[in-house]
N, CA, C and O atoms as a GROMACS GRO file, in nm:
protein
  196
    1MET      N    1   0.108  -0.114  -0.050
    1MET     CA    2   0.000  -0.017  -0.018
    1MET      C    3   0.110   0.114  -0.061
    1MET      O    4   0.223   0.076  -0.094
    2GLN      N    5   0.093   0.225  -0.062
    2GLN     CA    6   0.112   0.361  -0.072
    2GLN      C    7   0.066   0.459  -0.081
    2GLN      O    8   0.025   0.475  -0.196
    3ASP      N    9   0.042   0.571   0.001
    3ASP     CA   10   0.006   0.644  -0.053
    3ASP      C   11  -0.019   0.742  -0.206
    3ASP      O   12   0.085   0.803  -0.230
    4GLY      N   13  -0.116   0.766  -0.296
    4GLY     CA   14  -0.135   0.810  -0.402
    4GLY      C   15  -0.159   0.963  -0.456
    4GLY      O   16  -0.144   1.028  -0.353
    5PRO      N   17  -0.173   1.006  -0.504
    5PRO     CA   18  -0.220   1.105  -0.589
    5PRO      C   19  -0.351   1.154  -0.496
    5PRO      O   20  -0.413   1.067  -0.434
    6ALA      N   21  -0.400   1.321  -0.486
    6ALA     CA   22  -0.506   1.300  -0.374
    6ALA      C   23  -0.537   1.276  -0.292
    6ALA      O   24  -0.658   1.288  -0.277
    7GLY      N   25  -0.467   1.230  -0.189
    7GLY     CA   26  -0.502   1.123  -0.048
    7GLY      C   27  -0.581   0.989  -0.135
    7GLY      O   28  -0.682   0.946  -0.080
    8GLY      N   29  -0.546   0.932  -0.251
    8GLY     CA   30  -0.591   0.834  -0.250
    8GLY      C   31  -0.424   0.688  -0.232
    8GLY      O   32  -0.303   0.700  -0.210
    9SER      N   33  -0.508   0.584  -0.256
    9SER     CA   34  -0.405   0.491  -0.221
    9SER      C   35  -0.349   0.432  -0.334
    9SER      O   36  -0.402   0.462  -0.441
   10ASN      N   37  -0.270   0.369  -0.335
   10ASN     CA   38  -0.177   0.235  -0.463
   10ASN      C   39  -0.182   0.147  -0.432
   10ASN      O   40  -0.114   0.141  -0.330
   11LEU      N   41  -0.264  -0.029  -0.476
   11LEU     CA   42  -0.233  -0.141  -0.360
   11LEU      C   43  -0.150  -0.250  -0.490
   11LEU      O   44  -0.215  -0.290  -0.586
   12GLN      N   45  -0.106  -0.260  -0.483
   12GLN     CA   46  -0.040  -0.380  -0.490
   12GLN      C   47  -0.068  -0.500  -0.484
   12GLN      O   48  -0.001  -0.539  -0.388
   13VAL      N   49  -0.130  -0.594  -0.529
   13VAL     CA   50  -0.124  -0.709  -0.545
   13VAL      C   51  -0.106  -0.859  -0.580
   13VAL      O   52  -0.221  -0.892  -0.610
   14ALA      N   53  -0.028  -0.968  -0.594
   14ALA     CA   54  -0.022  -1.080  -0.620
   14ALA      C   55  -0.129  -1.205  -0.572
   14ALA      O   56  -0.157  -1.221  -0.453
   15VAL      N   57  -0.170  -1.266  -0.650
   15VAL     CA   58  -0.251  -1.378  -0.733
   15VAL      C   59  -0.211  -1.431  -0.738
   15VAL      O   60  -0.105  -1.392  -0.788
   16GLY      N   61  -0.207  -1.573  -0.710
   16GLY     CA   62  -0.183  -1.684  -0.770
   16GLY      C   63  -0.284  -1.847  -0.784
   16GLY      O   64  -0.379  -1.897  -0.724
   17ALA      N   65  -0.247  -1.863  -0.833
   17ALA     CA   66  -0.410  -2.005  -0.830
   17ALA      C   67  -0.307  -2.156  -0.833
   17ALA      O   68  -0.205  -2.168  -0.900
   18PRO      N   69  -0.357  -2.242  -0.757
   18PRO     CA   70  -0.311  -2.376  -0.780
   18PRO      C   71  -0.337  -2.458  -0.927
   18PRO      O   72  -0.394  -2.396  -1.017
   19ASP      N   73  -0.304  -2.570  -0.944
   19ASP     CA   74  -0.247  -2.619  -1.019
   19ASP      C   75  -0.419  -2.687  -1.067
   19ASP      O   76  -0.503  -2.742  -0.997
   20GLY      N   77  -0.420  -2.650  -1.225
   20GLY     CA   78  -0.586  -2.665  -1.213
   20GLY      C   79  -0.647  -2.603  -1.151
   20GLY      O   80  -0.729  -2.658  -1.077
   21GLY      N   81  -0.635  -2.473  -1.152
   21GLY     CA   82  -0.737  -2.374  -1.109
   21GLY      C   83  -0.770  -2.326  -1.203
   21GLY      O   84  -0.760  -2.368  -1.318
   22PRO      N   85  -0.830  -2.196  -1.150
   22PRO     CA   86  -0.899  -2.080  -1.294
   22PRO      C   87  -0.769  -2.059  -1.359
   22PRO      O   88  -0.666  -2.076  -1.294
   23GLY      N   89  -0.768  -2.025  -1.475
   23GLY     CA   90  -0.690  -1.964  -1.560
   23GLY      C   91  -0.675  -1.808  -1.537
   23GLY      O   92  -0.755  -1.725  -1.493
   24PRO      N   93  -0.495  -1.793  -1.601
   24PRO     CA   94  -0.520  -1.654  -1.616
   24PRO      C   95  -0.605  -1.565  -1.621
   24PRO      O   96  -0.618  -1.488  -1.525
   25GLU      N   97  -0.688  -1.555  -1.738
   25GLU     CA   98  -0.773  -1.491  -1.792
   25GLU      C   99  -0.921  -1.453  -1.709
   25GLU      O  100  -0.974  -1.343  -1.719
   26ARG      N  101  -0.978  -1.572  -1.623
   26ARG     CA  102  -1.059  -1.571  -1.538
   26ARG      C  103  -1.036  -1.501  -1.428
   26ARG      O  104  -1.123  -1.430  -1.378
   27ILE      N  105  -0.859  -1.521  -1.355
   27ILE     CA  106  -0.825  -1.438  -1.273
   27ILE      C  107  -0.861  -1.278  -1.295
   27ILE      O  108  -0.936  -1.204  -1.233
   28ARG      N  109  -0.770  -1.256  -1.415
   28ARG     CA  110  -0.789  -1.171  -1.471
   28ARG      C  111  -0.959  -1.068  -1.451
   28ARG      O  112  -0.980  -0.969  -1.381
   29ALA      N  113  -1.040  -1.135  -1.533
   29ALA     CA  114  -1.161  -1.065  -1.497
   29ALA      C  115  -1.221  -1.098  -1.352
   29ALA      O  116  -1.258  -1.011  -1.272
   30PHE      N  117  -1.223  -1.214  -1.333
   30PHE     CA  118  -1.264  -1.178  -1.105
   30PHE      C  119  -1.173  -1.088  -1.118
   30PHE      O  120  -1.152  -1.100  -1.239
   31LEU      N  121  -1.093  -0.995  -1.078
   31LEU     CA  122  -1.000  -0.941  -1.036
   31LEU      C  123  -1.106  -0.814  -1.080
   31LEU      O  124  -1.189  -0.771  -0.999
   32ALA      N  125  -1.092  -0.763  -1.215
   32ALA     CA  126  -1.126  -0.662  -1.272
   32ALA      C  127  -1.280  -0.632  -1.198
   32ALA      O  128  -1.309  -0.520  -1.156
   33GLU      N  129  -1.368  -0.745  -1.189
   33GLU     CA  130  -1.546  -0.770  -1.166
   33GLU      C  131  -1.465  -0.691  -1.053
   33GLU      O  132  -1.404  -0.592  -1.093
   34THR      N  133  -1.457  -0.717  -0.938
   34THR     CA  134  -1.391  -0.680  -0.796
   34THR      C  135  -1.314  -0.551  -0.752
   34THR      O  136  -1.279  -0.526  -0.636
   35MET      N  137  -1.297  -0.491  -0.834
   35MET     CA  138  -1.263  -0.353  -0.882
   35MET      C  139  -1.354  -0.242  -0.898
   35MET      O  140  -1.340  -0.134  -0.841
   36ARG      N  141  -1.468  -0.278  -0.997
   36ARG     CA  142  -1.498  -0.215  -1.047
   36ARG      C  143  -1.626  -0.250  -0.947
   36ARG      O  144  -1.640  -0.136  -0.904
   37HIS      N  145  -1.740  -0.334  -0.873
   37HIS     CA  146  -1.740  -0.291  -0.770
   37HIS      C  147  -1.641  -0.209  -0.607
   37HIS      O  148  -1.674  -0.118  -0.531
   38LEU      N  149  -1.567  -0.263  -0.610
   38LEU     CA  150  -1.485  -0.162  -0.488
   38LEU      C  151  -1.437  -0.033  -0.532
   38LEU      O  152  -1.369   0.028  -0.450
   39GLN      N  153  -1.465   0.033  -0.672
   39GLN     CA  154  -1.427   0.150  -0.717
   39GLN      C  155  -1.614   0.199  -0.665
   39GLN      O  156  -1.629   0.295  -0.589
   40ARG      N  157  -1.731   0.125  -0.716
   40ARG     CA  158  -1.829   0.159  -0.727
   40ARG      C  159  -1.883   0.220  -0.569
   40ARG      O  160  -1.952   0.320  -0.554
   41ASP      N  161  -1.837   0.141  -0.472
   41ASP     CA  162  -1.850   0.129  -0.307
   41ASP      C  163  -1.752   0.251  -0.277
   41ASP      O  164  -1.792   0.360  -0.236
   42VAL      N  165  -1.629   0.220  -0.302
   42VAL     CA  166  -1.607   0.432  -0.269
   42VAL      C  167  -1.608   0.528  -0.336
   42VAL      O  168  -1.518   0.607  -0.312
   43SER      N  169  -1.688   0.560  -0.428
   43SER     CA  170  -1.702   0.664  -0.479
   43SER      C  171  -1.870   0.680  -0.371
   43SER      O  172  -1.894   0.795  -0.334
   44ASP      N  173  -1.940   0.605  -0.341
   44ASP     CA  174  -2.081   0.577  -0.347
   44ASP      C  175  -2.067   0.645  -0.198
   44ASP      O  176  -2.135   0.742  -0.162
   45ASN      N  177  -1.972   0.583  -0.122
   45ASN     CA  178  -1.918   0.670   0.016
   45ASN      C  179  -1.894   0.804   0.022
   45ASN      O  180  -1.924   0.882   0.113
   46PHE      N  181  -1.822   0.831  -0.112
   46PHE     CA  182  -1.801   0.959  -0.074
   46PHE      C  183  -1.890   1.076  -0.131
   46PHE      O  184  -1.850   1.190  -0.157
   47THR      N  185  -1.988   1.039  -0.143
   47THR     CA  186  -2.066   1.150  -0.276
   47THR      C  187  -2.224   1.138  -0.151
   47THR      O  188  -2.311   1.224  -0.143
   48ALA      N  189  -2.218   0.998  -0.063
   48ALA     CA  190  -2.312   1.028   0.014
   48ALA      C  191  -2.386   1.122   0.064
   48ALA      O  192  -2.306   1.213   0.086
   49GLY      N  193  -2.512   1.165   0.104
   49GLY     CA  194  -2.500   1.296   0.157
   49GLY      C  195  -2.524   1.221   0.326
   49GLY      O  196  -2.524   1.294   0.425
   0.00000   0.00000   0.00000
């Protein structure tokens, strides 16, 4: 975790999967969906009245 611009943060994550587990494309898709949800949740919290 590092401080980012405008009071944000940058997070670096390493992900691994066991042999026979999901492939790289499925892992990327899961992480992309997770980040979309996180972005929405953070945005909702900062714009709530």
